[in-house]
C-alpha positions as CSV (number, residue, x, y, z in Angstrom):
1,X,-37.2,-4.1,-7.2
2,X,-35.1,-2.4,-4.4
3,X,-34.3,-6.1,-3.3
4,X,-32.9,-6.7,-6.9
5,X,-30.7,-3.7,-6.7
6,X,-29.2,-4.7,-3.1
7,X,-28.3,-8.2,-4.8
8,X,-26.8,-6.6,-7.6
9,X,-24.8,-4.5,-5.6
10,X,-23.9,-7.3,-3.2
11,X,-22.9,-9.4,-6.2
12,X,-20.6,-6.5,-7.7
13,X,-18.8,-6.0,-4.0
14,X,-18.5,-9.6,-3.5
15,X,-16.8,-9.8,-6.9
16,X,-14.3,-6.9,-5.7
17,X,-13.9,-8.8,-2.5
18,X,-12.9,-11.9,-4.8
19,X,-10.4,-9.7,-6.5
20,X,-9.0,-8.2,-3.3
21,X,-8.7,-11.8,-1.8
22,X,-6.6,-12.9,-4.8
23,X,-4.5,-9.6,-4.7
24,X,-3.7,-10.6,-1.1
25,X,-2.8,-13.9,-1.7
26,X,-0.5,-12.9,-4.2
27,X,1.1,-10.8,-2.0
28,X,1.5,-13.7,0.6
29,X,2.7,-15.9,-2.2
30,X,5.4,-13.3,-2.8
31,X,6.3,-12.8,0.8
32,X,7.0,-16.5,0.9
33,X,8.9,-16.4,-2.0
34,X,11.3,-13.5,-0.8
35,X,11.8,-14.6,2.8
36,X,14.3,-17.1,1.7
37,X,16.7,-14.3,0.2
38,X,15.8,-12.0,3.5
39,X,17.3,-14.6,5.5
40,X,20.3,-14.8,3.9
41,X,23.5,-13.3,5.6
42,X,24.4,-11.2,2.4
43,X,23.4,-7.4,3.0
44,X,23.1,-6.9,-0.8
45,X,20.7,-10.0,-1.3
46,X,18.5,-8.9,1.5
47,X,18.1,-5.3,0.1
48,X,17.3,-6.6,-3.3
49,X,14.8,-9.0,-1.9
50,X,13.1,-6.6,0.4
51,X,13.2,-3.8,-2.3
52,X,11.5,-6.4,-4.6
53,X,9.0,-7.1,-1.8
54,X,8.0,-3.1,-1.5
55,X,7.6,-3.0,-5.2
56,X,5.3,-5.9,-5.6
57,X,3.1,-4.7,-2.5
58,X,3.0,-1.0,-3.1
59,X,3.5,-1.2,-6.9
60,X,6.3,1.6,-7.1
61,X,8.9,1.9,-9.2
62,X,12.7,0.8,-8.0
63,X,13.9,4.4,-7.4
64,X,10.8,4.9,-4.8
65,X,11.3,2.1,-2.5
66,X,13.3,2.7,0.7
67,X,14.8,0.1,2.9
68,X,13.6,0.5,6.5
69,X,10.7,1.9,6.1
70,X,7.9,0.7,8.6
71,X,5.5,-1.7,6.9
72,X,2.7,-1.0,9.6
73,X,2.1,2.6,8.4
74,X,2.5,2.8,4.6
75,X,1.8,-0.6,3.6
76,X,-0.9,-1.1,6.1
77,X,-2.7,1.7,4.6
78,X,-2.0,0.8,1.1
79,X,-3.5,-2.7,2.0
80,X,-6.6,-1.5,3.8
81,X,-7.8,1.3,1.7
82,X,-9.6,-0.8,-0.8
83,X,-11.4,-2.5,1.8
84,X,-13.2,1.0,2.7
85,X,-15.3,0.7,-0.3
86,X,-16.8,-2.8,1.0
87,X,-17.7,-1.3,4.4
88,X,-19.1,1.7,2.7
89,X,-21.2,-0.6,0.6
90,X,-22.3,-2.8,3.6
91,X,-23.8,0.3,5.3
92,X,-25.6,1.3,1.9
93,X,-26.8,-1.8,1.4
94,X,-28.5,-1.6,5.3
95,X,-29.7,1.8,4.3
96,X,-31.2,0.6,1.2
97,X,-33.1,-2.4,3.1
98,X,-34.4,0.2,5.7
99,X,-35.3,2.7,2.9
100,X,-37.5,-0.5,1.6
101,X,-39.0,-0.9,4.8
102,X,-40.2,2.7,4.8
103,X,-41.7,2.2,1.3
104,X,-43.1,-0.8,2.0
105,X,-45.2,0.6,5.2
106,X,-46.1,3.6,2.7
107,X,-47.3,1.1,0.5
108,X,-49.2,-1.0,3.1
109,X,-50.9,2.1,4.3
110,X,-51.7,4.1,1.5
111,X,-55.0,2.3,0.7
112,X,-56.3,3.1,4.4
113,X,-56.6,6.5,3.3
114,X,-58.6,5.7,0.6
115,X,-61.6,3.9,2.6
116,X,-65.0,5.7,2.6
117,X,-66.9,3.2,3.9
118,X,-66.5,-0.3,5.9
119,X,-67.7,-3.0,3.4
120,X,-66.7,-6.7,4.1
121,X,-65.5,-6.9,0.1
122,X,-63.7,-3.7,0.4
123,X,-61.8,-4.6,3.7
124,X,-60.8,-7.8,1.8
125,X,-59.0,-5.8,-1.1
126,X,-57.6,-3.4,1.6
127,X,-55.9,-6.6,3.5
128,X,-54.6,-7.7,0.1
129,X,-53.2,-4.4,-0.7
130,X,-51.7,-4.0,2.8
131,X,-50.0,-7.5,2.6
132,X,-48.4,-6.4,-0.4
133,X,-46.9,-3.4,1.0
134,X,-45.9,-5.3,4.4
135,X,-44.0,-7.9,1.8
136,X,-41.9,-5.2,0.5
137,X,-41.0,-4.0,3.8
138,X,-39.8,-7.4,4.9
139,X,-38.2,-8.6,1.9
140,X,-36.0,-5.7,1.4
141,X,-35.3,-5.5,5.3
142,X,-34.0,-8.8,5.3
143,X,-32.4,-9.0,2.0
144,X,-30.3,-5.8,3.4
145,X,-29.6,-7.2,6.6
146,X,-28.4,-10.4,5.3
147,X,-26.1,-8.8,2.6
148,X,-24.9,-6.2,4.6
149,X,-23.7,-9.0,7.2
150,X,-22.2,-11.2,4.9
151,X,-20.2,-8.3,3.2
152,X,-18.7,-7.2,6.6
153,X,-17.6,-10.9,7.6
154,X,-16.1,-11.0,4.0
155,X,-14.1,-7.7,4.5
156,X,-13.4,-8.7,8.2
157,X,-11.8,-11.8,6.7
158,X,-9.8,-9.5,4.3
159,X,-8.7,-7.4,7.2
160,X,-7.5,-10.3,8.9
161,X,-5.3,-11.2,6.0
162,X,-3.8,-7.8,5.8
163,X,-2.9,-8.0,9.5
164,X,-1.2,-11.3,9.0
165,X,0.7,-9.8,5.9
166,X,1.9,-6.6,8.0
167,X,3.0,-8.7,11.1
168,X,5.1,-10.7,8.6
169,X,6.6,-7.6,7.0
170,X,7.3,-6.3,10.4
171,X,8.7,-9.5,11.6
172,X,10.9,-9.8,8.5
173,X,12.2,-6.2,8.7
174,X,13.0,-6.6,12.4
175,X,14.8,-10.0,11.7
176,X,16.8,-8.1,8.3
177,X,17.5,-5.2,10.9
178,X,18.9,-7.6,13.6
179,X,21.1,-9.3,11.1
180,X,22.5,-5.7,9.6
181,X,23.6,-5.0,13.3
182,X,25.4,-8.3,13.7
183,X,29.2,-8.3,12.7
184,X,30.1,-9.8,9.0
185,X,32.7,-12.1,9.4
């Protein structure tokens, strides 16, 4: 049953990861939409576009957004915080798999303590019971290792998307900042 628990947790955290990917995709689309307005030479349009972008990413009301705030600090934290749950569950799945290994070995070695005499028929039953415990140990270990690795790779991809978003925002902010310093005709 421990393998079923591991697989259920894997399915739930993968669904959460898909929701996070959808959110990151929407943010990338919003960045693309607002990039044209940020490139405009009029300060008021650049400011409105950047404020709208901050509101989209942070989900803040208009009075709490500020021009010039570095995206690499607050936005990166805001975008990467939901990924901490994925990394936690990845470690949890690995530990559940190892716990299944210990349980399997206990189940495997338990019948040995009950041996009173060595008869061939009894030894055959003992080996059958031991193989069941070994199967529990190996299946839970395999399930925990595979699901943990898959989740870590999924969240690594999501982190890569966050880095791309932050780099794009920093570039847009530096571009907007250099245009603010340029003389207006």
